[in-house]
Kinemage of the C-alpha trace (Angstrom):
@kinemage 1
@onewidth
@group {chain A} dominant
@subgroup {mainchain}
@vectorlist {calphas} color= white
{ca met a 1} P 14.626 36.583 27.418
{ca phe a 2} L 10.844 36.568 27.027
{ca leu a 3} L 11.172 36.774 23.247
{ca leu a 4} L 13.598 33.849 23.169
{ca gly a 5} L 11.192 31.726 25.246
{ca phe a 6} L 8.331 32.650 22.939
{ca val a 7} L 10.302 31.733 19.808
{ca ile a 8} L 11.381 28.372 21.229
{ca ser a 9} L 7.827 27.572 22.368
{ca tyr a 10} L 6.386 28.573 19.006
{ca trp a 11} L 8.938 26.460 17.103
{ca ser a 12} L 8.299 23.451 19.325
{ca ala a 13} L 4.519 23.717 18.965
{ca arg a 14} L 4.725 24.082 15.180
{ca arg a 15} L 7.001 21.062 14.932
{ca thr a 16} L 4.638 18.928 17.006
{ca leu a 17} L 1.542 20.082 15.156
{ca his a 18} L 3.232 19.384 11.820
{ca arg a 19} L 3.748 15.779 12.880
{ca val a 20} L 0.103 15.522 13.955
{ca glu a 21} L -0.979 16.972 10.602
{ca arg a 22} L 1.076 14.345 8.723
{ca ile a 23} L -0.617 11.603 10.763
{ca thr a 24} L -4.044 13.113 10.031
{ca glu a 25} L -3.357 13.268 6.279
{ca thr a 26} L -2.142 9.677 6.162
{ca val a 27} L -5.094 8.373 8.164
{ca ala a 28} L -7.493 10.233 5.855
{ca arg a 29} L -5.967 8.444 2.832
{ca ile a 30} L -6.322 4.980 4.332
{ca gly a 31} L -9.563 3.312 3.279
{ca thr a 32} L -11.114 -0.109 3.408
{ca glu a 33} L -9.883 -0.844 -0.115
{ca asp a 34} L -6.221 -0.422 0.828
{ca leu a 35} L -5.356 -1.156 4.436
{ca lys a 36} L -1.684 -1.753 3.629
{ca glu a 37} L -0.562 1.841 4.119
{ca arg a 38} L 0.932 2.607 7.522
{ca leu a 39} L 1.942 5.713 9.387
{ca pro a 40} L 5.630 6.547 9.519
{ca glu a 41} L 6.864 5.697 13.000
{ca pro a 42} L 9.263 8.306 14.363
{ca val a 43} L 12.392 7.126 16.127
{ca asn a 44} L 11.624 9.187 19.238
{ca ser a 45} L 9.655 7.677 22.072
{ca asp a 46} L 7.268 10.552 22.645
{ca glu a 47} L 3.468 10.689 22.550
{ca ile a 48} L 3.329 11.263 18.777
{ca ser a 49} L 5.431 8.190 18.016
{ca arg a 50} L 3.352 6.126 20.458
{ca leu a 51} L 0.216 7.353 18.681
{ca ala a 52} L 1.617 6.314 15.291
{ca lys a 53} L 2.636 2.871 16.592
{ca thr a 54} L -0.752 2.359 18.235
{ca phe a 55} L -2.554 3.344 15.059
{ca asn a 56} L -0.393 0.989 12.970
{ca asn a 57} L -1.146 -1.857 15.377
{ca met a 58} L -4.862 -1.116 15.063
{ca leu a 59} L -4.571 -1.135 11.262
{ca asp a 60} L -2.766 -4.499 11.435
{ca arg a 61} L -5.632 -5.961 13.475
{ca leu a 62} L -8.243 -4.411 11.193
{ca gln a 63} L -6.512 -5.702 8.074
{ca ala a 64} L -6.259 -9.186 9.591
{ca ser a 65} L -9.975 -9.193 10.396
{ca val a 66} L -10.934 -7.959 6.924
{ca asn a 67} L -8.720 -10.595 5.299
{ca trp a 68} L -10.224 -13.344 7.427
{ca pro a 69} L -10.951 -16.379 5.192
{ca gly a 70} L -14.598 -16.770 4.308
{ca leu a 71} L -15.611 -13.272 5.348
{ca glu a 72} L -16.367 -12.191 1.766
{ca ile a 73} L -18.552 -15.235 1.227
{ca ala a 74} L -20.482 -14.647 4.439
{ca phe a 75} L -21.360 -11.115 3.362
{ca ala a 76} L -22.024 -12.043 -0.271
{ca ile a 77} L -24.770 -14.603 0.406
{ca pro a 78} L -28.070 -12.785 0.829
{ca thr a 79} L -30.484 -14.136 3.386
{ca ser a 80} L -34.231 -14.364 3.007
{ca thr a 81} L -34.570 -11.468 5.477
{ca asp a 82} L -32.306 -9.325 3.297
{ca gln a 83} L -34.381 -10.127 0.225
{ca arg a 84} L -37.638 -9.204 2.009
{ca leu a 85} L -36.153 -5.902 3.121
{ca leu a 86} L -34.993 -5.109 -0.386
{ca arg a 87} L -38.475 -5.749 -1.833
{ca ser a 88} L -40.164 -3.433 0.681
């Protein structure tokens, strides 16, 4: 009986950690150049699926803020303070 409980616990932990590892790998690939990639959202409603959904929502907000009109122009125009710092 003890062995059966151990095997089931081990299998369950490995399955959960595999899902966490997939999330970690995907998040590591996502960079500021390509914010379109999203985590696969499992059908279950457990903590791992909630984590994936929360992360995807955060990426949506981040992508929307990066794609905000005029943001590139605001960062592309150097100010006189920037120029002084660069000369120092």
